[in-house]
C-alpha positions in Angstrom: 18.1 -53.4 -19.8 17.5 -53.4 -16.1 16.9 -56.7 -14.4 14.7 -58.0 -11.6 14.7 -61.3 -9.7 11.9 -62.8 -7.5 11.7 -65.1 -4.5 8.3 -66.3 -3.4 7.7 -67.7 0.1 4.5 -69.2 1.4 1.2 -70.0 -0.3 -0.2 -70.1 -3.8 -1.8 -66.7 -3.3 1.7 -65.3 -2.9 2.8 -67.1 -6.1 -0.1 -65.6 -8.0 0.9 -62.1 -6.8 4.5 -62.7 -7.7 3.4 -63.8 -11.2 1.4 -60.5 -11.5 4.3 -58.4 -10.2 6.7 -60.1 -12.6 4.4 -59.1 -15.5 4.3 -55.5 -14.3 8.1 -55.4 -14.5 8.2 -57.1 -17.9 5.8 -54.5 -19.3 8.1 -51.9 -17.7 11.0 -53.2 -19.8 12.8 -55.3 -17.2 14.6 -58.6 -17.8 13.4 -61.3 -15.4 16.3 -63.2 -13.9 16.6 -66.2 -11.6 16.9 -65.3 -7.9 20.3 -67.0 -7.8 21.6 -64.6 -10.4 22.9 -61.0 -10.1 20.1 -58.5 -10.7 19.4 -54.8 -10.3 16.3 -55.4 -8.2 15.3 -58.3 -5.9 11.7 -58.7 -4.8 11.1 -61.1 -1.9 7.4 -61.8 -1.5 7.4 -62.8 2.2 5.4 -65.1 4.4 4.5 -64.8 8.1 2.3 -67.9 8.8 4.9 -69.1 11.4 7.9 -67.7 13.2 10.0 -69.9 10.9 8.4 -68.2 7.9 9.4 -64.8 9.3 13.0 -66.1 9.8 13.1 -67.5 6.2 11.8 -64.2 4.9 14.7 -62.3 6.6 17.2 -64.8 5.4 16.1 -64.3 1.8 16.3 -60.5 2.1 19.8 -60.7 3.5 20.8 -63.2 0.9 19.7 -60.8 -1.9 21.7 -58.0 -0.4 24.8 -60.2 -0.4 24.3 -61.1 -4.0 24.4 -57.5 -5.1 25.1 -54.8 -2.4 24.1 -52.1 -5.0 20.7 -53.7 -5.8 17.3 -52.4 -4.8 15.9 -54.9 -2.2 12.1 -55.0 -2.0 10.4 -56.7 0.9 6.7 -57.3 0.0 3.8 -59.1 1.6 2.8 -60.7 4.9 6.0 -60.5 6.9 6.5 -56.8 6.5 2.7 -56.3 6.9 2.9 -57.7 10.5 6.5 -56.6 11.3 6.8 -53.1 9.8 9.0 -51.7 12.6 11.5 -54.6 12.2 11.5 -54.2 8.5 12.2 -50.5 8.7 15.1 -51.2 11.0 16.6 -53.9 8.6 19.5 -52.5 6.7 19.0 -55.1 3.9 15.7 -53.6 2.9 15.2 -50.6 0.7 11.5 -50.7 -0.1 8.6 -52.1 2.1 5.4 -53.0 0.2 2.6 -54.4 2.4 -0.4 -56.3 1.2 -2.9 -54.6 -1.1 -0.1 -52.4 -2.4 1.8 -54.7 -4.7 0.4 -53.1 -7.9 2.4 -50.0 -7.0 5.7 -51.9 -7.0 7.2 -50.7 -10.3 6.5 -47.0 -9.7 8.0 -47.3 -6.2 11.2 -49.0 -7.5 11.6 -46.4 -10.3 11.0 -43.5 -7.8 13.6 -45.0 -5.4 16.2 -45.4 -8.2 15.7 -41.8 -9.3 16.1 -40.6 -5.7 19.2 -42.7 -5.2 20.8 -41.2 -8.3 20.0 -37.7 -7.1 21.3 -38.3 -3.6 23.7 -41.2 -2.9 23.8 -40.3 0.8 20.1 -41.0 1.5 19.3 -44.1 3.4 15.6 -43.4 3.8 13.3 -46.3 3.1 10.2 -46.0 0.9 7.1 -47.6 2.5 3.7 -48.5 0.9 1.6 -50.0 3.7 -2.1 -50.1 4.6 -3.6 -50.8 8.0 -5.2 -54.2 7.2 -7.4 -53.8 10.3 -9.4 -51.3 8.4 -11.7 -52.2 5.5 -10.1 -52.0 2.1 -11.0 -53.0 -1.4 -9.7 -56.0 -3.3 -6.4 -55.1 -5.0 -6.8 -55.7 -8.7 -3.9 -57.7 -10.0 -4.0 -59.9 -13.1 -1.8 -62.4 -15.0 -1.6 -63.6 -18.6 0.8 -66.5 -17.8 1.7 -68.5 -14.7 4.9 -70.1 -13.3 3.4 -73.6 -13.6 3.3 -75.2 -17.0 -0.1 -76.9 -17.1 -2.4 -75.5 -14.4 -3.2 -71.9 -13.5 -3.8 -70.8 -10.0 -6.4 -68.0 -10.0 -6.7 -65.7 -7.0 -10.4 -65.0 -6.4 -10.4 -63.4 -3.0 -8.3 -62.1 -0.2 -8.5 -61.8 3.6 -10.1 -63.9 6.3 -12.7 -63.2 9.1 -12.2 -66.5 10.9 -9.6 -65.6 13.5 -8.5 -69.1 14.4 -6.5 -68.9 17.6 -3.2 -70.1 16.1 -3.3 -67.9 12.9 -1.8 -64.5 12.2 -3.2 -64.2 8.7 -6.3 -62.1 9.3 -3.9 -59.5 10.7 -1.6 -59.7 7.7 -4.3 -60.0 5.0 -7.2 -58.1 6.5 -10.9 -58.8 6.2 -12.5 -60.8 3.4 -12.8 -59.0 0.0 -13.8 -60.7 -3.2 -12.7 -60.2 -6.8 -15.3 -59.2 -9.3 -16.5 -62.3 -11.2 -16.2 -60.5 -14.6 -12.5 -59.9 -14.0 -12.0 -63.5 -13.1 -13.9 -64.7 -16.2 -11.7 -62.5 -18.4 -8.5 -63.7 -16.9 -9.4 -67.4 -17.1 -10.6 -66.9 -20.7 -7.2 -65.5 -21.7 -5.3 -68.3 -19.9 -7.5 -71.0 -21.4 -6.8 -69.5 -24.9 -3.1 -69.7 -24.1 -3.4 -73.4 -23.4 -3.9 -73.8 -19.7 -6.4 -76.6 -19.3 -6.8 -76.7 -15.5 -7.8 -73.8 -13.3 -7.3 -73.9 -9.6 -9.3 -71.4 -7.6 -7.3 -70.0 -4.7 -7.4 -67.3 -2.1 -6.9 -66.8 1.6 -10.4 -68.1 2.5 -12.2 -69.0 -0.8 -15.2 -70.4 1.0 -16.1 -66.8 1.9 -16.0 -65.7 -1.7 -18.9 -63.3 -2.5 -20.1 -62.8 1.1 -19.0 -59.2 0.9 -21.2 -59.0 -2.2 -24.1 -60.2 -0.1 -24.4 -63.5 -2.2 -24.3 -66.8 -0.4 -24.1 -68.8 -3.6 -21.4 -66.6 -5.2 -18.7 -69.3 -5.3 -20.8 -72.0 -7.0 -22.2 -69.4 -9.4 -18.7 -68.4 -10.3 -17.6 -72.0 -11.0 -20.7 -72.5 -13.2 -19.7 -69.4 -15.2 -16.1 -70.5 -15.6 -17.1 -73.9 -16.8 -18.7 -72.3 -19.9 -15.2 -71.1 -21.1 -13.9 -73.0 -24.0 -10.6 -74.7 -23.2 -11.2 -75.1 -19.5 -11.2 -78.8 -19.1 -10.7 -78.9 -15.3 -11.6 -76.8 -12.3 -10.1 -77.5 -8.9 -10.5 -75.8 -5.6 -7.6 -74.8 -3.4 -8.9 -75.3 0.1 -12.5 -75.3 1.3 -14.1 -74.9 4.7 -16.4 -77.8 5.7 -19.3 -75.4 6.2 -19.7 -74.6 2.5 -20.4 -78.3 1.7 -24.2 -78.4 1.6 -26.6 -80.6 -0.4 -27.4 -77.7 -2.8 -23.8 -76.7 -3.3 -22.6 -80.3 -4.0 -25.6 -81.0 -6.3 -24.7 -78.0 -8.4 -21.1 -78.9 -8.3 -21.6 -82.4 -9.5 -23.5 -81.1 -12.5 -20.2 -79.5 -13.8 -18.2 -82.0 -15.7 -15.0 -80.1 -15.3 -15.0 -80.3 -11.5 -12.1 -82.4 -10.1 -13.4 -84.8 -7.4 -10.5 -83.7 -5.2 -11.5 -81.7 -2.1 -9.0 -80.2 0.3 -11.2 -79.7 3.3 -9.5 -77.9 6.2 -9.6 -80.0 9.4 -6.6 -79.2 11.8 -7.9 -81.6 14.5 -10.3 -84.6 14.8 -11.0 -83.8 18.4 -13.9 -81.5 19.3 -12.3 -80.0 22.4 -9.1 -79.1 20.5 -11.2 -77.6 17.6 -12.9 -75.3 20.2 -9.5 -74.1 21.5 -8.5 -73.5 17.9 -11.7 -71.5 17.3 -12.7 -73.7 14.4 -16.4 -73.5 13.7 -17.4 -77.2 13.3 -17.2 -80.5 15.1 -15.7 -83.8 13.8 -19.3 -85.1 13.3 -20.1 -82.0 11.1 -16.9 -82.6 9.1 -17.7 -86.3 8.5 -21.3 -85.4 7.4 -19.9 -83.0 4.8 -17.6 -85.7 3.4 -20.7 -88.0 3.2 -22.5 -85.5 1.0 -19.5 -85.3 -1.4 -19.4 -89.2 -1.5 -23.1 -89.2 -2.3 -22.5 -87.2 -5.5 -18.9 -88.1 -6.6 -17.4 -91.5 -7.4 -14.5 -92.1 -4.9 -13.6 -88.4 -4.3 -10.2 -87.7 -2.9 -10.2 -85.9 0.5 -7.0 -84.1 1.5 -6.4 -82.0 4.5 -4.1 -80.3 7.0 -3.6 -81.5 10.5 -1.9 -79.7 13.4 -0.3 -81.9 16.1 0.7 -80.7 19.6 -1.7 -77.8 19.8 -1.7 -76.3 23.4 -3.5 -78.5 25.8 -3.7 -81.5 23.4 -3.7 -84.5 25.7 -2.7 -88.0 24.6 -6.4 -88.9 24.6 -7.3 -85.9 22.4 -4.5 -86.9 20.0 -5.9 -90.4 19.8 -9.3 -89.0 19.0 -7.8 -87.2 16.1 -5.9 -90.3 15.0 -9.1 -92.4 15.0 -11.0 -89.7 13.1 -8.4 -89.5 10.4 -8.7 -93.3 9.9 -12.4 -92.9 9.8 -12.4 -90.4 6.9 -9.5 -92.2 5.3 -7.8 -89.2 3.6 -6.0 -89.6 0.2 -3.3 -87.2 1.4 -2.6 -85.2 4.6 -0.2 -82.4 5.4 1.0 -82.8 9.0 2.3 -79.8 10.9 3.8 -79.6 14.4 2.2 -76.7 16.2 4.5 -73.7 16.2 3.6 -70.8 18.5 3.0 -67.6 16.4 3.6 -64.4 18.3 0.6 -62.2 18.2 -2.0 -65.1 18.3 -4.1 -66.3 21.3 -2.7 -69.8 21.1 0.9 -68.6 21.6 0.0 -67.6 25.2 -2.3 -70.5 26.0 -1.3 -72.8 29.0 -0.2 -76.4 28.6 2.2 -75.9 25.6 3.4 -79.3 24.3 7.1 -80.0 24.3 8.9 -80.5 21.0 9.7 -84.2 21.7 6.1 -85.1 22.1 5.1 -83.1 19.0 7.7 -85.0 17.0 6.4 -88.4 18.2 2.8 -87.5 17.3 3.8 -86.1 14.0 5.7 -89.3 13.1 2.6 -91.4 14.0 0.4 -89.4 11.7 3.0 -89.3 8.9 3.0 -93.1 8.8 -0.8 -93.1 8.9 -0.9 -90.6 6.0 1.5 -92.8 3.9 -0.7 -95.9 4.5 -4.0 -94.1 3.7 -2.5 -92.6 0.5 -1.6 -96.1 -0.7 -5.1 -97.3 0.3 -6.7 -94.6 -1.7 -4.7 -95.5 -4.8 -5.8 -99.1 -4.4 -9.4 -98.0 -4.1 -9.0 -96.3 -7.5 -7.2 -99.2 -9.2 -10.1 -100.1 -11.5 -11.2 -96.5 -12.1 -10.6 -94.7 -15.4 -8.3 -91.8 -14.6 -8.0 -88.7 -16.7 -4.4 -87.6 -16.5 -3.2 -84.1 -17.4 0.4 -84.5 -18.6 2.9 -82.2 -17.0 6.5 -83.3 -17.6 8.7 -86.1 -18.9 11.0 -87.7 -16.3 13.6 -90.5 -16.4 12.5 -93.2 -13.9 13.3 -96.9 -13.5 15.6 -96.8 -16.5 13.1 -95.2 -18.9 11.4 -92.0 -19.9 8.0 -91.6 -18.4 5.3 -88.9 -18.8 4.0 -87.8 -15.4 0.9 -85.8 -14.5 -2.1 -85.8 -12.1 -5.5 -87.3 -12.4 -8.6 -85.3 -11.5 -8.4 -87.0 -8.1 -4.8 -85.6 -7.8 -3.2 -89.0 -8.0 0.3 -88.6 -9.6 0.6 -90.9 -12.5 3.4 -92.1 -14.8 2.8 -93.3 -18.4 5.3 -94.9 -20.7 4.9 -93.3 -24.1 6.7 -91.2 -26.6 3.6 -90.1 -28.5 2.3 -87.5 -26.1 2.9 -83.8 -25.2 2.7 -81.6 -22.1 -0.9 -80.5 -21.5 -2.4 -83.6 -23.2 -5.2 -85.2 -21.2 -5.2 -89.0 -21.5 -7.5 -91.7 -20.2 -5.8 -94.6 -18.4 -5.8 -97.2 -15.7 -3.3 -98.1 -13.0 -1.0 -101.1 -13.7 0.7 -103.4 -11.1 4.1 -101.6 -11.6 5.4 -99.6 -8.6 7.3 -96.4 -8.2 7.8 -94.3 -5.0 7.0 -91.0 -6.8 3.9 -92.0 -8.8 1.7 -94.8 -9.9 2.3 -96.4 -13.3 -0.7 -96.3 -15.7 -1.5 -97.5 -19.2 -3.6 -95.7 -21.8 -6.9 -97.3 -22.5 -7.9 -95.5 -25.7 
């Protein structure tokens, strides 16, 4: 039996696509192996969101070649989509598969193997690559299982039309294109029947879902439809743009009992001037107003976000504006990123680039703030009944503890032997402390 190993870099969309490619190989009779093992084929699903991601992608490709010099090395995804010439010149790579071409992977590998058998002297690469600057259809990939044990990430759209000044992704993924709702419904139904109780809707820019269909309410209509599937106990969003949070959208959302009151709203900066340079289409005041709408309809919702520090031209005063805005919203969790120039973006050639030392200082300040606000949010929910989806059993503080996440995405630990993975239990926080999770006790 031929074998294949996968390495996934980057986002949850990449992980979904890797899961889909893995199933394609399994149906083709391949044994799936760990990336650290020797295999006949290595597939590296690459990322290009930063220059560091490009470097990591190349490292994994070279590592695969060293593991088995005779293996077929496949470079797929965003890095090769934006750096085709570099990929074609890389001796570690045999096959190049850009975005919107991943469904062809097995036939490409089989064709390459046949060609290698016929002519050992040939070094010619095979390339499947589309110009993502041209309009293209949504590539239909599907899964029947996922790499996670309890929740299923479902890709509902691809591409982005935003063109933020720091971001290369619209050039790697192309323009927005949405997956047909019937196809999503079928996939989620099958996964729910297999025992996955939480569905996370993901994509490159899910707030634009359905706009290419000409439907402004396509995303909320999709969620309402998915909520009717038996076995779907939770529905969570990946990342939303603030602009989609309207009174009508949230009213309809709050009527769906499966919705998790955890909203990852993209921010990047709390300073209006910085947001303009980033080409973000909202102001801090707009953002705060959207959070207010969510707080009107949900009990203590968890707001999480991403923040970039040290963006070109960010003065100390602009940074302080961001810091104060973050305190105002009081996020449950923040991901802090030091700005990294990405070749091919407008921000990379902007004047007044910030030095690394200053970026590190600002990042440290926000990381401390993030830690404090996370603890504050947990305290805010101390008397709240939490519904926890159990994920795994871990040994902590001298005992075995079941851990999982609440609908608010608080990581909880429960001392009990009478539970199983994928159980959902109702509990409240205790006074016990642990650095990785909050201890809870079952209330019924």
